[in-house]
C-alpha positions as CSV (number, residue, x, y, z in Angstrom):
1,R,-9.7,40.8,23.7
2,T,-9.8,37.3,25.2
3,T,-12.7,35.9,23.0
4,S,-12.6,31.8,24.0
5,L,-11.3,29.7,26.4
6,V,-10.8,26.2,26.1
7,E,-10.4,23.3,28.9
8,R,-9.6,20.3,27.5
9,F,-9.0,16.5,30.2
10,V,-7.6,13.5,28.7
11,N,-6.9,10.7,30.2
12,W,-5.0,7.7,28.7
13,K,-4.3,4.3,30.3
14,R,-2.7,0.9,29.2
15,Y,-2.2,-2.3,30.7
16,N,0.0,-5.2,29.6
17,F,0.5,-8.9,30.7
18,D,2.4,-11.6,28.6
19,A,3.3,-14.8,30.1
20,L,5.6,-17.5,28.1
21,L,6.4,-21.2,29.0
22,N,8.9,-22.8,27.2
23,Y,10.6,-26.5,26.7
24,S,12.9,-28.3,25.2
25,K,14.1,-31.9,24.7
26,N,16.5,-33.9,22.6
27,F,16.3,-37.8,22.3
28,G,18.8,-39.5,20.4
29,Q,17.8,-38.5,16.4
30,H,14.9,-36.3,17.9
31,G,14.7,-32.5,18.8
32,L,11.8,-30.6,20.1
33,K,10.7,-27.4,21.6
34,V,7.5,-26.5,22.9
35,M,6.1,-22.8,23.9
36,V,2.8,-21.6,25.0
37,G,2.0,-18.6,25.6
38,Y,-1.0,-16.0,27.1
39,H,-1.4,-12.2,26.1
40,A,-3.6,-9.6,27.7
41,E,-4.0,-5.8,27.0
42,K,-6.2,-2.9,27.4
43,Y,-6.2,0.5,26.9
44,E,-8.7,3.6,28.5
45,V,-9.1,6.4,26.6
46,S,-11.5,9.4,28.3
47,K,-11.3,12.7,27.3
48,N,-13.5,15.8,28.3
49,Q,-13.6,19.3,26.8
50,M,-15.6,22.5,27.6
51,Q,-15.4,25.7,26.0
52,R,-16.6,29.3,26.5
53,N,-16.3,32.7,24.6
54,N,-17.2,36.8,25.2
55,F,-14.5,36.7,27.7
56,P,-14.2,40.4,29.3
57,S,-10.8,40.8,29.9
58,N,-7.3,39.0,28.7
59,S,-6.5,38.4,32.1
60,L,-9.7,36.4,33.0
61,N,-8.6,32.8,33.0
62,D,-11.8,31.3,34.9
63,M,-14.4,29.5,32.7
64,D,-17.0,31.0,34.6
65,A,-16.1,34.9,33.4
66,G,-17.5,33.6,29.9
67,G,-20.3,33.9,28.2
68,A,-22.4,31.1,29.5
69,S,-25.0,31.1,26.6
70,T,-21.5,30.1,24.6
71,Q,-20.8,27.3,26.5
72,T,-20.0,24.2,24.4
73,N,-19.0,20.9,26.1
74,D,-17.8,18.0,24.3
75,G,-16.4,14.1,25.2
76,L,-15.6,10.5,24.6
77,S,-14.5,7.3,26.7
78,R,-12.9,4.4,25.0
79,E,-11.8,1.1,25.6
80,L,-10.2,-1.7,23.6
81,A,-9.3,-5.0,25.1
82,M,-7.2,-8.0,23.4
83,L,-6.6,-11.3,24.6
84,S,-4.7,-14.2,22.9
85,Y,-3.4,-18.0,23.8
86,F,-1.5,-19.1,21.6
87,G,1.4,-21.9,21.0
88,R,4.3,-23.6,19.0
89,I,5.7,-26.6,18.4
90,N,9.0,-27.5,16.9
91,Y,10.0,-31.0,16.0
92,D,13.5,-32.1,14.0
93,F,14.4,-35.3,13.0
94,A,18.6,-36.0,12.2
95,G,18.3,-32.6,10.9
96,K,16.6,-33.5,8.0
97,Y,13.1,-33.6,8.7
98,L,11.4,-30.4,10.2
99,L,8.3,-29.0,11.3
100,E,6.5,-26.3,13.0
101,A,3.0,-26.0,14.0
102,N,1.6,-22.7,15.5
103,F,-2.2,-22.0,16.8
104,R,-4.0,-18.8,18.2
105,A,-6.8,-18.0,19.6
106,D,-7.2,-14.3,19.5
107,A,-10.1,-12.2,20.8
108,S,-10.8,-8.7,20.1
109,S,-13.2,-6.6,22.0
110,R,-13.7,-4.4,18.7
111,F,-16.7,-7.0,18.0
112,A,-19.7,-8.1,19.2
113,P,-20.5,-10.5,21.7
114,G,-20.6,-13.7,19.3
115,H,-17.7,-12.2,17.0
116,R,-14.7,-11.8,19.1
117,W,-12.6,-14.8,19.0
118,G,-10.7,-15.8,15.6
119,Y,-8.7,-18.8,15.5
120,F,-5.8,-18.8,13.5
121,P,-3.6,-22.2,12.8
122,S,-0.6,-22.8,10.7
123,V,2.0,-25.5,10.0
124,A,5.5,-25.3,8.1
125,L,7.4,-28.4,6.7
126,G,11.3,-28.3,5.6
127,W,13.5,-31.1,4.2
128,R,17.0,-30.9,3.8
129,F,17.6,-33.2,0.9
130,T,21.5,-33.2,0.7
131,E,21.3,-34.8,4.2
132,E,19.9,-38.2,3.0
133,N,21.8,-40.9,1.7
134,F,20.7,-40.8,-1.8
135,A,22.4,-37.4,-2.0
136,R,25.9,-38.5,-0.7
137,S,25.2,-41.4,-3.4
138,L,25.6,-39.4,-6.0
139,N,28.4,-37.4,-4.8
140,L,26.1,-34.1,-4.7
141,D,27.9,-33.2,-1.5
142,K,30.8,-31.8,-3.9
143,V,28.5,-29.3,-5.8
144,L,25.4,-29.0,-3.9
145,S,26.9,-27.7,0.3
146,N,23.1,-27.0,0.8
147,G,19.3,-28.4,-0.3
148,K,16.0,-27.9,1.1
149,L,12.4,-27.8,0.1
150,R,10.0,-25.7,2.2
151,L,6.1,-25.9,2.3
152,S,4.0,-23.8,4.6
153,Y,0.6,-23.3,5.3
154,G,-1.2,-20.7,7.8
155,Q,-3.6,-18.1,8.6
156,T,-3.5,-14.8,10.7
157,G,-6.2,-12.4,11.8
158,N,-6.9,-8.7,11.3
159,S,-9.0,-6.7,14.0
160,N,-7.6,-3.2,12.7
161,I,-11.5,-1.7,11.7
162,G,-11.6,0.6,15.2
163,D,-14.8,0.3,17.5
164,K,-17.2,0.1,14.7
165,S,-19.8,-2.6,15.6
166,V,-21.8,-0.3,18.0
167,T,-24.2,2.8,17.1
168,Y,-22.9,5.9,18.5
169,Y,-24.5,9.4,18.7
170,G,-23.5,13.0,18.8
171,T,-25.3,15.9,19.8
172,G,-25.6,19.4,18.1
173,Y,-28.1,21.0,16.0
174,N,-30.2,22.2,18.6
175,K,-33.7,23.9,18.1
176,V,-36.0,25.9,19.8
177,F,-39.7,25.4,20.4
178,G,-41.0,28.2,22.1
179,N,-38.8,29.8,24.5
180,K,-37.0,26.8,25.0
181,E,-33.7,25.1,23.3
182,Y,-33.7,21.6,23.1
183,T,-30.4,19.8,22.6
184,G,-30.6,18.0,19.3
185,V,-29.3,14.2,19.1
186,Y,-28.1,12.4,15.6
187,V,-26.6,9.1,14.9
188,S,-22.7,9.7,14.4
189,Q,-21.7,6.2,13.9
190,I,-24.2,2.9,12.7
191,G,-22.4,0.2,14.4
192,N,-22.4,-3.3,13.0
193,P,-22.8,-6.1,15.1
194,D,-22.0,-8.7,12.6
195,L,-18.3,-7.9,12.0
196,K,-16.0,-9.9,12.4
197,W,-12.4,-10.9,12.3
198,E,-10.3,-10.8,9.1
199,T,-8.5,-13.7,8.0
200,T,-5.6,-13.8,5.8
201,T,-5.3,-17.5,4.4
202,E,-1.4,-18.1,2.6
203,W,0.7,-20.8,1.5
204,N,3.8,-20.7,-0.3
205,V,6.5,-23.2,-1.4
206,G,9.8,-22.8,-1.4
207,L,13.6,-23.9,-2.3
208,D,16.9,-23.3,-0.9
209,L,20.1,-24.3,-2.5
210,G,23.9,-23.7,-1.5
211,F,26.7,-24.1,-4.0
212,L,30.3,-24.3,-3.5
213,N,30.6,-24.8,0.4
214,N,27.7,-22.2,-0.2
215,R,29.5,-19.4,-1.7
216,F,26.5,-19.3,-4.1
217,N,23.3,-19.6,-3.1
218,V,19.4,-19.6,-4.3
219,T,16.4,-19.4,-2.4
220,A,13.5,-19.5,-4.8
221,E,9.5,-18.7,-3.4
222,Y,5.9,-19.0,-4.8
223,F,2.9,-17.7,-2.8
224,H,-0.5,-17.5,-2.7
225,K,-2.6,-15.5,-0.6
226,V,-6.1,-14.7,-0.1
227,V,-8.0,-12.3,2.6
228,S,-11.3,-13.1,3.8
229,D,-14.0,-10.8,5.3
230,L,-12.4,-8.0,4.2
231,L,-12.6,-5.1,7.0
232,S,-13.7,-2.2,5.3
233,S,-17.0,-0.2,4.5
234,R,-20.2,-0.1,2.2
235,S,-22.5,2.7,2.0
236,V,-26.1,2.5,3.4
237,L,-29.4,3.8,1.6
238,S,-29.5,7.5,1.3
239,Y,-32.2,8.2,4.2
240,N,-29.9,7.0,6.6
241,E,-27.9,9.7,8.9
242,V,-25.0,8.4,8.2
243,G,-23.5,7.7,5.0
244,S,-21.4,4.4,5.6
245,I,-21.1,1.4,7.8
246,A,-18.2,-1.0,8.5
247,A,-18.3,-4.4,6.8
248,N,-17.0,-7.2,5.9
249,I,-16.9,-7.2,2.2
250,G,-15.7,-9.7,0.4
251,K,-12.3,-11.6,-0.6
252,T,-9.1,-10.4,-2.4
253,Q,-6.1,-12.5,-3.9
254,S,-2.7,-12.4,-4.0
255,Q,0.1,-14.1,-5.7
256,G,3.9,-13.8,-6.8
257,F,7.5,-15.4,-6.8
258,E,10.7,-14.4,-5.3
259,L,14.3,-15.3,-6.1
260,T,17.2,-14.0,-4.5
261,I,20.9,-15.1,-5.6
262,N,23.7,-14.3,-3.1
263,T,27.2,-14.6,-4.2
264,K,30.8,-14.7,-2.6
265,N,32.5,-13.7,-6.1
266,F,35.9,-13.1,-4.3
267,D,36.9,-13.9,-0.6
268,T,40.7,-13.5,-0.2
269,K,42.8,-11.5,3.0
270,D,42.5,-8.1,1.5
271,F,39.9,-8.5,-1.3
272,S,36.1,-9.4,-0.7
273,W,33.5,-9.3,-3.3
274,N,30.0,-10.1,-2.5
275,S,26.6,-9.8,-4.5
276,D,23.0,-10.0,-3.7
277,F,20.3,-10.2,-6.3
278,T,17.1,-10.2,-6.2
279,F,13.8,-10.5,-8.6
280,S,10.2,-10.6,-7.5
281,F,6.8,-9.9,-9.0
282,Y,3.2,-10.5,-7.8
283,R,-0.3,-10.0,-8.7
284,D,-3.4,-8.8,-6.7
285,K,-7.1,-9.3,-8.0
286,W,-10.4,-9.6,-6.9
287,K,-11.9,-13.0,-5.9
288,E,-15.4,-12.4,-4.3
289,R,-17.0,-9.1,-4.3
290,D,-19.1,-7.6,-2.0
291,E,-22.5,-8.8,-2.4
292,N,-24.0,-5.1,-2.5
293,W,-21.2,-4.4,-5.5
294,S,-22.7,-2.0,-8.4
295,P,-20.7,-2.7,-11.0
296,N,-20.0,-0.6,-13.8
297,P,-19.6,-2.3,-17.4
298,Y,-16.0,-1.6,-17.4
299,D,-15.7,-3.7,-14.6
300,M,-14.6,-7.3,-14.6
301,Y,-15.2,-9.4,-11.3
302,N,-12.1,-10.7,-10.7
303,A,-10.7,-7.4,-11.5
304,P,-6.5,-6.3,-10.3
305,L,-7.2,-4.3,-7.1
306,R,-5.2,-1.5,-8.7
307,G,-6.2,-1.0,-12.2
308,Y,-6.9,1.4,-14.6
309,Y,-9.9,2.1,-16.3
310,M,-10.1,4.6,-19.2
311,Y,-11.3,5.6,-22.8
312,L,-9.3,5.1,-25.6
313,S,-7.5,8.3,-26.9
314,D,-7.4,9.1,-30.7
315,G,-5.0,11.7,-31.2
316,L,-6.2,15.8,-30.7
317,I,-9.3,17.1,-32.5
318,Q,-8.2,19.2,-35.5
319,P,-10.0,22.4,-37.3
320,G,-13.0,21.2,-39.2
321,E,-12.8,17.5,-38.2
322,E,-16.5,16.4,-37.3
323,V,-16.4,14.3,-34.1
324,S,-20.1,13.9,-33.9
325,W,-20.0,11.1,-31.0
326,M,-18.4,14.2,-28.7
327,P,-21.3,16.5,-28.8
328,G,-19.6,20.0,-28.0
329,A,-15.9,19.3,-28.6
330,L,-13.7,21.8,-29.6
331,P,-10.2,21.7,-31.8
332,G,-7.6,21.0,-29.6
333,Q,-9.1,18.5,-27.3
334,V,-8.6,14.9,-26.8
335,K,-10.4,12.9,-29.2
336,L,-12.0,9.6,-27.9
337,K,-13.0,6.4,-29.4
338,D,-16.4,5.4,-29.4
339,I,-15.9,1.7,-29.4
340,D,-19.2,0.3,-27.7
341,G,-22.1,0.6,-26.2
342,Y,-25.0,-0.7,-23.9
343,A,-27.1,-4.2,-24.1
344,Y,-30.5,-3.5,-23.8
345,N,-33.9,-5.3,-22.2
346,E,-37.5,-4.8,-24.2
347,D,-38.3,-2.7,-21.3
348,G,-35.1,-0.3,-21.6
349,T,-33.5,-1.9,-18.5
350,Y,-29.3,-3.0,-18.7
351,K,-28.7,-6.6,-19.6
352,T,-26.5,-7.8,-16.9
353,D,-24.2,-10.9,-16.4
354,K,-24.8,-13.6,-13.4
355,H,-22.1,-10.5,-11.4
356,G,-24.6,-8.0,-12.6
357,I,-22.2,-6.3,-14.7
358,P,-24.0,-4.6,-17.8
359,L,-23.3,-6.2,-21.3
360,R,-22.2,-4.5,-23.9
361,T,-22.9,-4.8,-28.0
362,G,-19.1,-4.6,-29.3
363,K,-20.2,-1.8,-31.6
364,P,-20.0,2.0,-31.6
365,D,-23.3,3.5,-30.6
366,G,-22.6,6.9,-31.3
367,K,-21.9,8.6,-27.7
368,I,-19.3,8.6,-25.5
369,D,-20.2,6.7,-21.9
370,Y,-19.1,4.0,-19.5
371,A,-19.9,1.6,-21.9
372,D,-16.6,2.9,-23.9
373,A,-14.1,2.5,-21.2
374,V,-11.8,-0.8,-21.4
375,F,-9.5,-1.7,-18.6
376,K,-5.8,-0.8,-19.6
377,G,-3.5,-2.7,-17.0
378,C,-2.2,-2.2,-13.5
379,S,-0.7,0.7,-11.3
380,D,1.5,-2.2,-9.8
381,P,4.8,-2.4,-11.1
382,G,5.0,-5.9,-13.5
383,Y,8.8,-6.6,-11.9
384,L,10.7,-5.5,-9.4
385,L,14.9,-6.0,-9.0
386,G,17.2,-5.4,-7.0
387,L,21.1,-5.9,-7.2
388,N,23.7,-4.6,-4.2
389,N,27.6,-5.1,-4.3
390,T,29.5,-4.9,-1.6
391,F,33.6,-4.7,-2.1
392,R,36.6,-5.4,0.4
393,Y,40.1,-3.7,0.0
394,K,42.3,-4.3,2.8
395,N,40.6,-1.4,5.0
396,F,38.6,-0.2,2.2
397,D,35.0,-0.6,1.7
398,L,32.5,0.3,-0.9
399,N,28.9,-0.7,-1.3
400,V,27.0,-0.3,-4.9
401,Y,23.1,-0.7,-4.5
402,F,20.8,-0.5,-7.4
403,Y,17.1,-1.6,-7.8
404,G,14.5,-1.0,-10.1
405,Q,10.7,-1.7,-11.8
406,L,10.0,-3.0,-15.2
407,D,6.6,-2.7,-17.0
408,L,5.3,-0.3,-15.6
409,L,2.3,1.9,-16.2
410,K,2.4,5.8,-15.7
411,S,-1.1,7.8,-16.3
412,G,0.6,11.0,-16.8
413,S,3.6,13.2,-15.7
414,Y,4.0,16.5,-13.9
415,K,4.4,18.7,-17.0
416,D,1.1,16.7,-18.7
417,Y,-0.9,17.5,-15.6
418,W,-0.1,21.0,-15.3
419,I,-0.5,21.6,-19.2
420,V,-4.4,19.5,-19.1
421,G,-4.9,21.2,-15.5
422,S,-8.0,21.3,-13.4
423,G,-9.9,24.3,-14.1
424,T,-8.6,27.4,-11.8
425,M,-5.8,25.4,-10.4
426,T,-3.7,24.7,-12.8
427,G,-3.2,24.4,-16.7
428,V,-2.1,26.2,-19.8
429,N,-5.2,28.3,-19.4
430,N,-3.5,30.1,-16.1
431,L,-1.3,31.5,-18.7
432,Y,-3.0,34.6,-18.4
433,R,-2.4,34.9,-14.1
434,G,1.8,34.5,-14.8
435,Y,2.0,31.3,-13.7
436,N,5.0,29.3,-13.9
437,M,4.4,25.9,-17.0
438,P,6.7,23.5,-17.7
439,T,8.8,23.6,-20.8
440,S,6.1,21.1,-22.6
441,A,3.7,24.3,-22.7
442,K,5.8,24.6,-25.9
443,E,3.9,21.7,-27.4
444,V,0.3,22.7,-26.7
445,W,-1.7,22.7,-29.3
446,S,-3.0,25.6,-31.1
447,H,-4.5,27.8,-34.1
448,D,-0.7,28.4,-35.3
449,N,0.5,25.4,-33.7
450,T,-2.0,22.2,-34.9
451,S,1.2,19.8,-34.7
452,G,1.2,20.1,-31.0
453,K,1.2,17.4,-28.9
454,M,-0.6,18.4,-25.7
455,P,-4.0,19.4,-25.8
456,G,-5.1,22.5,-26.3
457,Y,-5.7,25.9,-24.6
458,F,-9.7,24.4,-23.8
459,Q,-9.0,21.0,-22.7
460,Y,-10.0,21.9,-19.0
461,M,-13.7,22.4,-20.9
462,S,-13.7,18.8,-22.2
463,N,-16.8,17.2,-20.9
464,Y,-15.0,13.9,-21.7
465,G,-10.9,13.9,-20.3
466,Y,-8.3,12.8,-22.0
467,G,-8.7,9.2,-21.3
468,D,-5.4,7.3,-21.9
469,Y,-3.8,10.2,-24.3
470,F,-1.1,10.4,-21.5
471,L,-0.8,6.5,-20.3
472,E,2.5,5.0,-21.1
473,K,4.3,1.7,-20.5
474,S,8.0,2.6,-18.6
475,W,10.8,0.7,-16.6
476,F,13.9,2.0,-14.4
477,I,16.7,0.8,-12.9
478,R,18.2,3.5,-10.3
479,C,21.4,3.9,-8.7
480,R,19.7,3.8,-5.4
481,N,23.1,4.4,-2.7
482,I,26.7,4.3,-3.2
483,T,29.3,4.6,0.1
484,L,32.7,4.0,0.3
485,G,34.0,3.9,3.6
486,Y,37.7,3.7,5.1
487,T,38.3,1.8,8.5
488,L,41.4,3.3,10.3
489,P,43.8,1.1,11.8
490,V,43.5,1.6,15.6
491,K,46.1,0.4,18.5
492,S,45.2,1.7,21.5
493,A,46.9,0.0,24.8
494,K,43.3,0.5,27.1
495,K,41.4,-0.1,24.2
496,L,39.2,2.9,25.0
497,V,38.2,2.9,21.3
498,S,37.7,-0.3,19.4
499,N,37.1,1.5,15.9
500,V,37.2,4.5,13.6
501,R,35.4,4.6,10.3
502,I,35.1,7.7,8.0
503,Y,32.7,7.3,5.0
504,A,31.0,9.2,2.1
505,D,27.6,8.0,0.8
506,V,25.8,9.6,-1.9
507,N,22.0,8.9,-3.0
508,N,20.0,8.4,-6.2
509,L,23.0,9.3,-7.8
510,F,21.4,8.1,-11.7
511,T,18.4,6.9,-12.9
512,I,18.3,4.7,-16.4
513,T,14.9,5.2,-18.2
514,P,13.0,6.4,-21.5
515,Y,10.6,8.3,-18.9
516,D,10.3,11.9,-20.1
517,G,9.1,13.3,-16.6
518,L,10.3,15.0,-13.7
519,D,10.5,11.2,-11.9
520,V,9.2,8.1,-13.3
521,E,8.8,6.5,-9.4
522,T,7.2,9.6,-7.8
523,D,5.6,11.5,-11.1
524,D,2.2,11.2,-10.4
525,S,0.4,14.4,-9.7
526,Y,0.5,18.2,-10.0
527,W,2.6,18.1,-7.1
528,A,5.4,15.6,-8.1
529,Y,8.5,16.1,-6.7
530,P,11.3,13.6,-8.0
531,N,13.7,11.5,-5.5
532,V,16.3,14.1,-3.5
533,R,19.9,13.2,-4.6
534,S,22.1,13.7,-1.5
535,F,25.6,13.6,-0.6
536,S,27.0,13.3,3.1
537,I,29.8,12.3,4.9
538,G,30.4,10.6,8.2
539,L,32.2,9.4,10.7
540,D,32.1,6.1,12.9
541,I,33.6,5.8,16.4
542,T,33.0,2.6,18.6
543,F,34.3,2.7,21.9
């Protein structure tokens, strides 16, 4: 028997218009290019849906045949419009001095009137110093075939927050008063008319060097970026129907360094070998917090964005060991360190610094609480590496690519999480269910294995967690890809086929790492799965 029927109508439209005007002129040693543009786009979407239940027969597809009292209706209508004016000027003098200036004015209907427009300038300067007379007089051109210094500054905008500047209402939670049912109306979204563009301000300096007729090239670049007026959400007071509201909540800062080295190691008729090496690192942190930020004592005002904050572990509790600062703790559970306590005012409230972060005494206080948590490091890798080698011998080609991460913090692995568990989901306590366990289960602490390195059966009952017990610093170098190919000589008078290449490929061949888990790159949950090793062969034919 048919119990319900749903009819849904969706109408989606998109309008787009772009206009560009370009002008270029060379006069003497001067080169000038100018571009101005206009962009407009609009999205419209509307949806209507109706549903009824209690149909007397499967053959009835008429909505009126269902129970009228079971009918529900739903619908929405949304619009998004974007408007942009932009321009660019490129100036070149004698191939030595380069200038590029850009300006954008963008408007988004996602923001309320008064905040819809954002203005984003940028400028870039370049200097090819190897073209200067002093470089030639020093005979630098015999070794240094290319030298360029770059400096840039610019801003970009982000409006990707959704339609959050207006308040929306929903219907439901109907109530009956007397003999009549009244439709309930509630706030489904609290609008924020003060929302404005998120702005990214970045500057960088770069150096490009080419040696020995560009057989050896080096590019080094440092960047500094600040994202202000971050588009996110903040909590609202509990008496509101909605728990959060979209808002601009502060600033973050990122900075980093990138180094790229390209070399032509050999380049002959029958054999060539090219190498590409990359090295980079970046550091992200908060620059300004939201004015409504409510910090914990372990928080830092300018903390990294993806930090680890943990209690310090001190091995496993042994039989007969007294741990007075962890009431109720059992042997085999992780023992945490009591290292600190809150500093109090005379009225019993916490002492805080200028940012509202609770102050600590620096002395144990006989209990485990947030005052004992510390910053242990960042989940981002400290450094990133890449090495790509391309070989060619006659019609054979070989590509070998490595990449890696150094100074990498991992907070627990698949085998660790399956041992400590989370109540009924996982954990060595589920052995009675017949669940499979990783081999690390042999290291679980027990009354007859007090030297075991893994927490015992009752760790899942701990009120204190396991702190940094599983935190470890690691690194890896992975052979990501090896491809061997052969290009067949093709001779065709009609040239129907211009190229035929066969190849064999292997991904994720091996990894060099001291890490003992499944995969240092992906091992971060109960359901972690290692990178897959794959083999393939292929045929490319170009007509």
